[in-house]
Backbone as ProteinMPNN parsed JSONL, in Angstrom:
{"seq_chain_A": "MPSIPQPLVPGDDGAADVAVTSALAAFAAGEAQAGEVVAALSGARLLVPVVALLKESEIGAHGLRQEKESEMALPKLVGADGREAVLAFTGTEPLRRWRPDARPIQATILQVCQAAVHESTAAVVVDVAGPVPFVIEGDLLRALAAVESGTLDRLGAEAPGVTVARMEEIAESPRRRRFGWPRRGRG", "coords_chain_A": {"N_chain_A": [[-7.651, -28.8, -2.193], [-5.262, -26.678, -1.131], [-3.936, -23.947, -3.282], [-0.887, -22.392, -4.166], [-0.595, -18.958, -4.334], [0.382, -17.158, -7.681], [3.022, -15.295, -8.633], [2.65, -11.501, -8.588], [4.466, -10.473, -10.609], [6.205, -12.473, -12.638], [9.241, -14.161, -12.766], [10.516, -11.566, -11.517], [13.141, -9.555, -10.729], [13.924, -8.279, -8.477], [14.347, -5.347, -8.761], [13.825, -1.833, -8.31], [10.909, -0.419, -9.209], [11.845, 2.405, -12.242], [9.91, 4.486, -12.561], [8.869, 4.762, -9.991], [11.035, 5.056, -8.385], [12.166, 7.373, -9.568], [10.131, 9.379, -8.82], [10.159, 9.412, -6.332], [12.756, 10.235, -5.811], [12.323, 12.931, -7.002], [10.228, 14.098, -5.238], [11.853, 13.973, -2.855], [13.313, 15.882, -3.497], [11.872, 18.199, -3.562], [10.689, 18.832, -5.702], [8.141, 17.299, -6.747], [4.945, 16.446, -5.992], [3.097, 14.507, -3.087], [1.404, 13.178, -4.219], [2.223, 12.622, -6.739], [3.755, 10.483, -6.364], [2.144, 8.821, -5.405], [0.898, 7.929, -7.586], [2.801, 6.858, -8.864], [3.404, 4.94, -7.432], [1.202, 3.243, -7.733], [1.178, 1.99, -9.784], [3.106, -0.042, -9.664], [5.122, -2.556, -8.718], [5.532, -4.075, -5.024], [7.468, -4.789, -2.093], [6.704, -6.392, 0.888], [8.057, -7.285, 3.819], [8.408, -10.208, 5.525], [9.352, -12.034, 8.039], [11.073, -14.859, 10.259], [9.862, -15.798, 13.024], [11.095, -17.202, 16.17], [9.201, -19.379, 17.991], [9.26, -21.794, 19.399], [11.998, -23.334, 20.858], [14.917, -25.833, 21.056], [17.108, -27.796, 23.083], [19.489, -29.26, 21.602], [21.191, -32.171, 20.076], [24.06, -31.413, 20.66], [24.364, -30.321, 22.641], [23.492, -27.754, 22.333], [21.145, -24.6, 21.709], [18.725, -25.105, 19.698], [15.91, -24.123, 16.732], [12.541, -25.364, 16.635], [10.298, -24.511, 16.445], [9.057, -22.414, 14.225], [7.58, -19.505, 13.01], [6.07, -17.11, 10.401], [6.013, -13.599, 10.113], [4.167, -10.808, 9.95], [6.305, -8.144, 10.028], [5.839, -4.481, 11.995], [6.118, -1.493, 12.429], [6.944, 0.69, 14.967], [6.04, 3.694, 15.993], [7.84, 6.679, 17.445], [5.792, 7.958, 18.777], [4.405, 5.612, 19.79], [2.311, 5.02, 17.607], [1.381, 2.58, 15.15], [3.032, 0.637, 11.784], [2.737, -0.358, 8.938], [5.27, -1.813, 7.028], [6.723, -1.523, 3.75], [8.41, -2.115, 0.388], [10.61, -0.776, -2.27], [12.266, -2.264, -3.447], [14.367, -4.724, -3.482], [16.961, -3.965, -2.942], [16.416, -2.031, -1.095], [15.172, -3.477, 0.728], [16.774, -5.121, 1.897], [18.785, -2.849, 3.151], [17.28, -2.275, 5.533], [16.656, -4.722, 6.954], [18.411, -7.621, 6.259], [17.854, -10.324, 7.022], [15.097, -10.424, 6.072], [12.469, -11.512, 4.268], [10.963, -11.427, 1.237], [7.601, -10.608, -0.049], [5.653, -10.312, -2.64], [3.293, -7.156, -3.728], [0.585, -5.269, -3.93], [0.385, -1.436, -3.858], [-2.266, -1.41, -3.139], [-2.959, -3.471, -2.034], [-1.227, -3.651, 0.187], [-1.85, -1.375, 1.699], [-4.718, -1.903, 1.956], [-4.046, -4.368, 4.326], [-2.433, -2.503, 6.404], [-4.873, -1.026, 7.267], [-6.291, -3.709, 8.269], [-4.709, -4.547, 10.1], [-4.845, -2.476, 11.738], [-3.115, -0.206, 11.964], [-1.505, 2.702, 11.835], [-0.398, 3.897, 9.277], [1.544, 3.395, 6.241], [4.857, 2.708, 5.565], [6.895, 3.385, 3.29], [9.957, 2.028, 2.003], [11.442, 2.507, 4.481], [14.29, 2.711, 5.191], [15.349, 3.876, 3.605], [16.597, 4.739, 0.06], [14.571, 6.907, -0.229], [12.699, 7.357, 2.367], [9.04, 7.168, 2.63], [5.368, 8.134, 3.478], [2.057, 6.48, 4.123], [-0.653, 7.72, 5.005], [-3.325, 8.463, 7.453], [-6.309, 9.649, 5.61], [-6.256, 9.207, 3.014], [-4.706, 6.582, 3.269], [-7.062, 4.855, 4.255], [-8.531, 5.357, 2.003], [-6.918, 4.242, -0.243], [-6.922, 1.798, 0.764], [-9.746, 1.282, 0.725], [-10.251, 1.21, -2.012], [-9.015, -1.303, -2.647], [-10.146, -3.295, -1.284], [-13.186, -3.1, -1.899], [-14.63, -1.509, -0.269], [-15.719, 1.091, -1.139], [-18.215, 2.544, -0.59], [-18.84, 2.907, 1.773], [-16.407, 4.567, 2.632], [-17.01, 7.332, 2.693], [-18.812, 8.07, 4.99], [-16.287, 7.091, 6.787], [-14.065, 8.421, 6.334], [-14.1, 11.354, 6.538], [-12.582, 13.673, 5.245], [-12.335, 12.499, 2.335], [-13.758, 12.758, -0.858], [-15.51, 10.803, -2.843], [-15.819, 9.715, -5.947], [-18.479, 8.83, -8.358], [-18.473, 6.931, -11.559], [-21.197, 6.575, -13.489], [-23.121, 4.732, -16.009], [-25.263, 6.446, -17.598], [-28.673, 6.167, -18.389], [-30.01, 7.32, -21.809], [-31.429, 10.415, -22.182], [-34.698, 11.376, -23.123], [-35.301, 13.199, -26.135], [-34.871, 16.519, -25.849], [-36.156, 20.155, -26.386], [-34.216, 22.741, -28.177], [-33.106, 24.486, -26.517], [-32.756, 23.711, -23.168], [-34.027, 25.544, -21.215], [-36.868, 27.05, -20.175], [-38.477, 29.885, -22.363], [-38.689, 33.15, -21.764], [-41.079, 35.64, -21.413], [-41.088, 38.513, -23.448], [-40.763, 41.888, -21.89]], "CA_chain_A": [[-6.29, -28.686, -1.691], [-4.928, -25.052, -1.21], [-2.953, -23.605, -3.956], [0.363, -21.415, -3.982], [-0.823, -17.9, -5.315], [1.407, -17.093, -8.472], [3.821, -14.012, -8.079], [2.247, -10.708, -9.088], [5.515, -10.092, -11.776], [6.729, -13.586, -12.537], [10.512, -13.194, -12.976], [10.963, -10.602, -10.745], [14.783, -9.518, -10.323], [13.751, -7.229, -7.53], [14.917, -4.165, -8.979], [12.96, -1.127, -7.83], [10.34, 0.783, -10.573], [12.272, 3.314, -12.253], [8.985, 5.475, -12.078], [8.762, 5.111, -8.642], [12.522, 5.562, -7.952], [12.312, 8.898, -10.005], [9.025, 9.837, -8.076], [10.459, 9.446, -4.938], [13.862, 11.227, -5.861], [11.726, 14.424, -7.132], [9.664, 14.168, -3.796], [12.568, 14.488, -2.116], [14.192, 17.404, -4.029], [11.062, 18.907, -3.341], [10.193, 18.669, -7.378], [7.24, 16.392, -6.973], [4.24, 16.654, -5.021], [2.735, 13.512, -2.938], [0.116, 12.537, -4.939], [2.707, 11.913, -7.793], [4.833, 9.296, -5.696], [1.301, 7.519, -4.753], [0.255, 7.598, -8.641], [3.625, 6.02, -9.392], [3.397, 3.201, -6.388], [0.24, 2.416, -7.779], [1.409, 1.034, -11.21], [4.609, -0.863, -9.293], [5.491, -3.721, -7.547], [5.959, -3.458, -3.882], [7.801, -6.033, -1.353], [6.275, -6.343, 1.773], [8.585, -8.026, 4.399], [8.2, -11.546, 6.294], [10.228, -12.267, 8.79], [10.581, -15.964, 10.675], [9.906, -15.968, 14.823], [10.832, -18.284, 17.042], [8.032, -20.069, 18.581], [9.978, -22.644, 20.179], [13.196, -23.793, 20.593], [15.507, -26.868, 22.542], [18.606, -28.062, 23.325], [19.819, -30.206, 20.441], [22.47, -33.25, 20.677], [25.568, -31.197, 20.821], [24.24, -29.278, 23.79], [23.292, -25.971, 21.521], [19.885, -24.533, 21.353], [18.111, -24.881, 17.942], [14.811, -23.633, 16.781], [11.942, -26.405, 17.045], [8.828, -24.466, 15.498], [9.404, -21.018, 14.285], [6.397, -18.846, 11.993], [6.406, -16.263, 9.863], [5.041, -12.736, 10.746], [4.821, -9.521, 9.326], [6.61, -6.832, 11.445], [5.504, -3.415, 12.176], [7.096, -0.326, 12.819], [6.338, 1.445, 15.874], [7.061, 5.55, 15.946], [8.407, 7.285, 18.971], [4.512, 8.36, 19.348], [3.462, 4.707, 19.667], [1.768, 4.486, 16.61], [2.393, 1.426, 14.22], [3.112, 1.182, 10.441], [3.066, -1.582, 8.16], [6.148, -1.735, 6.068], [6.776, -1.811, 2.345], [9.591, -1.611, -0.187], [10.415, -0.722, -3.79], [12.892, -3.51, -4.596], [15.121, -5.831, -2.778], [18.277, -3.237, -1.93], [16.106, -1.167, 0.434], [14.909, -4.231, 2.303], [17.992, -5.531, 2.799], [19.058, -2.12, 4.109], [16.492, -2.268, 6.259], [16.503, -6.326, 7.619], [18.983, -8.657, 5.298], [16.835, -11.635, 6.989], [13.928, -10.754, 5.803], [11.866, -12.266, 3.02], [9.887, -10.187, 0.288], [6.262, -11.073, -0.64], [5.344, -9.295, -4.011], [2.038, -6.803, -3.189], [0.676, -3.885, -4.903], [0.198, -0.523, -2.953], [-3.484, -0.883, -2.619], [-3.13, -4.61, -1.101], [0.023, -3.253, 1.664], [-3.246, -0.219, 2.344], [-5.64, -2.383, 3.265], [-3.278, -4.974, 5.472], [-2.316, -1.757, 7.479], [-5.871, -1.132, 8.023], [-7.126, -4.503, 8.61], [-4.099, -4.399, 11.206], [-4.921, -1.128, 12.417], [-1.83, 0.627, 12.321], [-1.667, 4.407, 11.37], [0.641, 4.135, 8.523], [2.121, 2.535, 5.773], [6.25, 3.069, 5.173], [7.502, 2.742, 1.843], [11.469, 2.167, 2.375], [11.999, 3.429, 5.706], [15.631, 3.123, 5.506], [15.947, 4.575, 2.317], [16.865, 6.187, 0.101], [13.873, 8.223, 0.073], [11.263, 7.29, 3.021], [7.568, 8.264, 1.943], [4.674, 7.569, 4.585], [0.875, 7.123, 3.179], [-1.662, 7.777, 6.534], [-4.806, 8.82, 7.241], [-7.723, 9.623, 5.085], [-5.321, 8.721, 2.217], [-4.715, 4.979, 3.609], [-8.18, 4.57, 4.059], [-8.778, 5.524, 0.857], [-6.634, 3.076, -1.017], [-7.732, 0.438, 1.159], [-10.994, 1.013, 0.551], [-10.642, 0.609, -3.252], [-8.622, -2.715, -2.984], [-11.308, -4.154, 0.046], [-14.595, -2.762, -2.608], [-16.057, -0.86, 0.371], [-15.98, 2.403, -1.267], [-19.718, 3.011, 0.138], [-18.398, 3.044, 3.425], [-15.513, 5.474, 3.159], [-17.669, 8.71, 3.153], [-18.649, 8.276, 6.482], [-15.393, 6.804, 7.966], [-12.85, 9.192, 5.988], [-14.868, 12.9, 6.162], [-11.495, 13.92, 4.204], [-12.054, 12.157, 0.92], [-14.326, 12.684, -1.643], [-15.77, 9.263, -3.564], [-16.574, 9.871, -7.104], [-18.435, 7.212, -9.211], [-18.815, 6.969, -12.885], [-22.363, 5.697, -13.539], [-23.605, 4.922, -16.898], [-26.49, 7.123, -17.334], [-29.385, 6.192, -19.849], [-30.408, 8.319, -22.863], [-32.207, 10.804, -21.878], [-35.618, 11.989, -24.223], [-34.608, 14.354, -27.091], [-34.99, 17.997, -25.324], [-36.307, 21.196, -27.131], [-32.881, 22.939, -28.608], [-32.339, 24.699, -25.03], [-33.289, 22.996, -21.877], [-34.666, 26.435, -20.236], [-37.899, 28.082, -20.494], [-38.737, 31.301, -22.765], [-39.589, 33.89, -20.953], [-41.996, 36.738, -22.443], [-40.309, 39.96, -23.238], [-41.599, 42.777, -21.46]], "C_chain_A": [[-5.873, -26.985, -2.368], [-3.905, -24.73, -2.263], [-1.946, -22.149, -3.757], [-0.476, -20.305, -5.007], [0.447, -17.507, -6.203], [1.689, -15.206, -8.299], [2.699, -12.732, -8.961], [3.164, -10.533, -10.662], [6.332, -11.231, -11.547], [8.107, -12.688, -12.916], [10.941, -12.334, -12.314], [12.44, -10.155, -10.348], [14.845, -8.828, -9.207], [14.579, -5.841, -7.53], [13.59, -3.327, -8.674], [12.148, -0.816, -9.456], [10.838, 1.926, -10.817], [11.254, 4.463, -11.814], [8.475, 5.704, -10.731], [9.939, 5.845, -8.031], [12.418, 7.1, -8.006], [11.095, 9.841, -9.234], [9.225, 10.205, -6.998], [11.685, 10.484, -4.322], [12.891, 12.7, -6.278], [10.669, 14.726, -6.014], [10.428, 14.728, -3.097], [13.432, 15.593, -2.05], [13.05, 18.37, -3.704], [10.058, 19.394, -5.093], [9.115, 18.257, -7.697], [6.034, 16.923, -5.91], [3.776, 14.76, -4.615], [1.997, 12.589, -3.697], [0.915, 12.077, -6.292], [3.291, 10.727, -7.312], [3.294, 8.643, -5.743], [0.732, 7.325, -6.211], [1.657, 6.516, -9.221], [3.871, 4.807, -8.792], [1.934, 2.677, -6.928], [0.072, 1.53, -9.055], [2.581, -0.118, -10.533], [4.017, -2.216, -8.088], [6.069, -3.163, -6.413], [6.369, -4.878, -3.413], [7.576, -5.694, 0.068], [7.131, -7.354, 2.684], [8.032, -8.995, 5.273], [9.176, -11.944, 7.342], [9.566, -13.953, 9.592], [10.53, -15.071, 12.465], [9.642, -17.172, 15.374], [10.02, -18.52, 17.866], [8.452, -20.774, 19.887], [11.237, -22.907, 20.099], [13.19, -24.954, 21.505], [16.628, -27.134, 22.52], [18.773, -29.27, 22.61], [21.147, -31.099, 20.909], [23.333, -32.692, 21.104], [25.17, -30.146, 22.076], [23.735, -27.781, 23.011], [21.778, -25.999, 21.386], [19.461, -24.676, 20.022], [16.17, -24.896, 18.016], [14.143, -25.186, 16.431], [10.558, -26.291, 16.126], [9.098, -23.002, 15.605], [7.889, -20.867, 13.462], [6.959, -17.596, 11.227], [5.705, -15.133, 10.07], [5.4, -11.358, 9.856], [5.063, -8.454, 10.26], [6.068, -5.459, 11.215], [6.294, -2.648, 12.729], [6.466, 0.154, 13.853], [7.187, 2.812, 16.125], [7.32, 5.433, 17.339], [7.048, 7.435, 19.714], [4.031, 7.236, 19.666], [3.006, 4.111, 18.373], [2.356, 3.153, 15.582], [2.369, 1.712, 12.681], [3.408, -0.044, 9.862], [4.446, -0.953, 7.313], [6.293, -2.365, 4.272], [7.834, -1.12, 1.559], [9.781, -1.683, -1.608], [11.326, -1.582, -4.309], [13.956, -3.939, -3.332], [16.514, -5.153, -2.17], [17.775, -2.541, -0.695], [15.477, -1.965, 1.437], [15.899, -4.844, 2.614], [18.813, -4.288, 3.244], [18.391, -2.047, 5.695], [16.716, -3.351, 7.258], [17.054, -6.901, 6.564], [18.098, -9.669, 5.662], [15.53, -11.636, 6.533], [13.483, -11.034, 4.359], [10.884, -11.591, 2.013], [8.873, -11.139, -0.531], [6.049, -9.747, -1.715], [3.57, -8.86, -2.917], [1.917, -5.431, -3.839], [0.347, -2.644, -3.511], [-1.127, -0.594, -2.376], [-3.453, -1.973, -1.814], [-2.155, -4.182, 0.541], [-1.398, -2.323, 1.987], [-3.757, -1.115, 3.331], [-5.512, -3.605, 3.94], [-2.925, -3.848, 6.698], [-4.138, -1.475, 8.364], [-6.365, -2.083, 8.802], [-6.07, -4.629, 10.201], [-4.168, -3.091, 12.205], [-4.172, -0.841, 13.055], [-2.547, 1.769, 11.547], [-1.042, 4.698, 10.021], [1.194, 2.98, 7.426], [3.612, 3.335, 5.34], [6.909, 2.673, 4.03], [9.499, 3.012, 2.166], [12.16, 2.94, 3.335], [13.25, 3.327, 6.177], [16.236, 3.448, 4.25], [15.882, 4.141, 1.29], [16.047, 7.044, 0.485], [12.432, 7.561, 0.905], [10.144, 7.782, 2.613], [6.722, 7.234, 2.808], [3.383, 7.581, 3.8], [0.117, 6.687, 5.005], [-3.021, 8.247, 6.235], [-6.011, 8.783, 6.255], [-7.083, 9.0, 3.406], [-5.152, 6.768, 2.06], [-5.84, 4.656, 3.848], [-8.675, 4.327, 2.857], [-8.401, 4.408, -0.084], [-6.899, 2.072, -0.487], [-8.655, -0.191, 0.854], [-11.381, 0.266, -1.045], [-9.953, -0.815, -3.326], [-9.607, -3.592, -2.122], [-12.813, -3.827, -1.1], [-15.231, -2.523, -1.665], [-15.692, 0.655, 0.024], [-17.563, 3.134, -0.872], [-19.452, 3.162, 1.123], [-17.711, 4.263, 3.536], [-15.682, 7.027, 3.147], [-17.642, 9.033, 4.483], [-17.515, 7.981, 7.32], [-14.151, 8.064, 7.294], [-13.218, 10.507, 5.19], [-13.958, 13.539, 4.821], [-11.767, 13.974, 2.646], [-13.36, 12.639, 0.037], [-14.707, 11.665, -2.505], [-16.257, 9.94, -4.753], [-17.144, 8.614, -7.759], [-18.959, 7.607, -10.534], [-20.172, 5.612, -13.283], [-22.333, 5.908, -15.224], [-25.092, 5.226, -16.958], [-27.226, 6.678, -19.1], [-29.892, 7.254, -20.549], [-31.167, 9.017, -22.499], [-33.492, 11.139, -23.217], [-34.796, 13.229, -24.578], [-35.7, 15.662, -25.961], [-35.341, 19.329, -26.771], [-34.528, 22.14, -27.269], [-32.281, 23.557, -27.328], [-33.331, 24.384, -24.267], [-33.711, 24.213, -20.839], [-36.119, 26.95, -20.894], [-37.655, 29.333, -21.257], [-39.077, 32.038, -21.65], [-40.147, 35.062, -22.308], [-40.943, 37.861, -22.39], [-40.953, 41.201, -23.117], [-41.544, 44.159, -20.998]], "O_chain_A": [[-6.06, -26.404, -3.437], [-2.851, -25.342, -2.095], [-2.328, -21.085, -3.269], [-0.907, -20.595, -6.124], [1.536, -17.493, -5.629], [0.94, -14.275, -7.999], [2.016, -13.124, -9.907], [2.547, -10.476, -11.726], [7.089, -11.27, -10.578], [8.278, -11.5, -13.188], [12.149, -12.215, -12.514], [12.779, -10.704, -9.3], [15.999, -8.694, -8.8], [15.252, -5.369, -6.614], [12.476, -3.848, -8.73], [12.68, -0.958, -10.557], [10.593, 2.787, -9.973], [11.551, 5.268, -10.932], [7.779, 6.663, -10.398], [9.91, 6.89, -7.381], [12.509, 7.898, -7.073], [11.291, 11.052, -9.136], [8.664, 11.189, -6.516], [11.789, 11.136, -3.283], [13.014, 13.574, -5.42], [10.282, 15.894, -6.038], [10.146, 15.815, -2.593], [14.05, 16.112, -1.12], [13.44, 19.53, -3.57], [9.071, 20.097, -5.311], [8.72, 18.581, -8.817], [6.302, 17.787, -5.076], [3.978, 13.861, -5.43], [2.086, 11.361, -3.695], [0.369, 11.209, -6.974], [3.256, 9.816, -8.139], [3.397, 7.582, -6.358], [-0.084, 6.404, -6.196], [1.439, 5.524, -9.918], [4.384, 3.824, -9.325], [1.558, 1.603, -6.458], [-0.784, 0.686, -9.32], [2.762, -1.124, -11.219], [3.161, -2.542, -7.267], [6.826, -2.193, -6.412], [5.952, -5.913, -3.931], [8.207, -4.739, 0.522], [6.935, -8.506, 2.298], [7.037, -8.594, 5.876], [10.151, -12.276, 6.669], [8.39, -14.316, 9.633], [11.074, -14.03, 12.832], [8.681, -17.938, 15.3], [10.043, -17.689, 18.774], [8.141, -20.49, 21.044], [11.694, -22.642, 18.987], [12.328, -25.276, 22.324], [17.287, -26.508, 21.69], [18.211, -30.292, 23.002], [21.917, -30.823, 21.829], [23.77, -33.222, 22.125], [25.889, -29.167, 22.277], [23.81, -26.748, 23.677], [21.149, -27.006, 21.062], [20.203, -24.139, 19.2], [15.409, -25.385, 18.851], [14.869, -26.102, 16.046], [9.941, -27.129, 15.468], [9.315, -22.402, 16.658], [7.15, -21.835, 13.283], [8.093, -17.15, 11.4], [4.522, -15.404, 10.275], [6.442, -10.992, 9.312], [4.273, -7.969, 11.07], [5.799, -5.261, 10.03], [7.164, -3.045, 13.505], [5.241, 0.088, 13.755], [8.382, 3.006, 16.347], [7.132, 4.519, 18.141], [6.942, 7.176, 20.912], [2.864, 7.441, 20.0], [3.238, 2.944, 18.054], [3.538, 2.885, 15.366], [1.849, 2.735, 12.236], [4.319, -0.745, 10.302], [4.562, 0.241, 7.039], [5.969, -3.47, 3.837], [8.206, 0.034, 1.776], [9.192, -2.567, -2.229], [11.333, -1.766, -5.526], [14.126, -3.234, -2.337], [17.094, -5.606, -1.183], [18.359, -2.426, 0.382], [15.217, -1.606, 2.586], [15.966, -5.194, 3.793], [19.793, -4.688, 3.873], [18.989, -1.805, 6.743], [16.965, -2.998, 8.41], [16.292, -6.843, 5.598], [17.419, -10.085, 4.724], [14.838, -12.653, 6.551], [14.196, -10.749, 3.396], [9.814, -11.267, 2.529], [9.123, -12.044, -1.328], [6.265, -8.55, -1.529], [2.955, -9.499, -2.064], [2.826, -4.677, -4.185], [0.116, -3.017, -2.361], [-1.348, -0.024, -1.308], [-3.904, -1.729, -0.695], [-2.499, -4.445, 1.693], [-2.093, -2.944, 2.791], [-3.613, -1.276, 4.543], [-6.566, -4.149, 4.269], [-3.098, -4.203, 7.864], [-4.469, -1.656, 9.535], [-6.864, -1.778, 9.886], [-6.631, -4.781, 11.286], [-3.548, -2.915, 13.253], [-4.105, -0.949, 14.279], [-3.609, 1.826, 10.928], [-1.191, 5.854, 9.623], [1.255, 1.796, 7.756], [3.55, 4.456, 4.835], [7.453, 1.573, 3.931], [10.052, 4.067, 2.477], [13.091, 3.733, 3.198], [13.534, 3.702, 7.314], [17.418, 3.304, 3.938], [15.194, 3.129, 1.159], [16.339, 7.901, 1.319], [11.372, 7.314, 0.331], [10.18, 8.934, 2.181], [6.984, 6.042, 2.964], [3.282, 8.413, 2.898], [0.328, 5.771, 5.8], [-3.632, 8.377, 5.174], [-6.654, 7.734, 6.2], [-7.849, 8.256, 2.792], [-5.393, 6.003, 1.126], [-5.785, 3.472, 3.514], [-9.209, 3.256, 2.571], [-9.244, 3.716, -0.654], [-7.195, 1.163, -1.262], [-8.822, -1.399, 0.685], [-12.182, -0.62, -1.341], [-10.432, -1.541, -4.196], [-9.735, -4.754, -2.504], [-13.639, -4.712, -0.879], [-16.369, -2.992, -1.629], [-15.376, 1.394, 0.956], [-17.746, 4.346, -0.979], [-20.251, 3.983, 1.575], [-18.128, 5.096, 4.341], [-14.81, 7.832, 3.476], [-16.923, 9.83, 5.086], [-17.511, 8.431, 8.465], [-13.359, 8.494, 8.132], [-12.975, 10.833, 4.028], [-14.425, 13.818, 3.717], [-11.581, 14.92, 1.881], [-14.175, 13.001, 0.886], [-13.769, 11.636, -3.302], [-17.143, 10.778, -4.585], [-16.535, 7.544, -7.775], [-19.791, 8.508, -10.647], [-20.13, 4.382, -13.332], [-21.767, 6.858, -15.764], [-25.977, 4.498, -16.509], [-26.792, 6.751, -20.249], [-30.258, 8.215, -19.872], [-32.17, 8.337, -22.283], [-33.026, 11.112, -24.356], [-34.046, 13.956, -23.926], [-36.853, 15.576, -25.537], [-34.804, 19.301, -27.878], [-33.764, 22.044, -26.308], [-31.13, 23.266, -27.005], [-34.519, 24.629, -24.475], [-33.747, 23.912, -19.646], [-36.261, 27.178, -22.095], [-36.655, 29.964, -20.914], [-39.696, 31.584, -20.687], [-39.824, 35.238, -23.483], [-40.135, 38.057, -21.482], [-41.638, 41.647, -24.037], [-42.574, 44.733, -20.646]]}, "name": "protein", "num_of_chains": 1, "seq": "MPSIPQPLVPGDDGAADVAVTSALAAFAAGEAQAGEVVAALSGARLLVPVVALLKESEIGAHGLRQEKESEMALPKLVGADGREAVLAFTGTEPLRRWRPDARPIQATILQVCQAAVHESTAAVVVDVAGPVPFVIEGDLLRALAAVESGTLDRLGAEAPGVTVARMEEIAESPRRRRFGWPRRGRG"}
């Protein structure tokens, strides 16, 4: 029997993380870099909207059209250039500003980026209706998605602008002479 996943933040009141709102405000004021916003987002809970889509309707007993079947969908933003983006929000207030009927689902920035790459979208737009919209796209989007999906090995080939560093445990090397280079004769 399938189980309902536990929320990332049980008892979440829907408020935006203070570190994220501070980073976004500083970014908007030109006092912070995009990397500082991404760092703040990496430790925060985001809300991804889902909306009900009418699949089938019927005329009811009172002669009014009523819902017969609907499904939940992840909406995408389509830019003027035709590129699509997945939406995420820092809290319920920015979500309501965009679309009051959307239902929030908790997610991490890594999960949102992975969903965007999986859906073949060009970007993730955080707080599209404000107070400070923020876009994650290109190599950064693919890098964050790769972290979540565990596909860092392929990232170097897929995103040439991204350098992947690995921390590996190195076996202790045998003791060497005090100086690690050969001595040259004087001459």
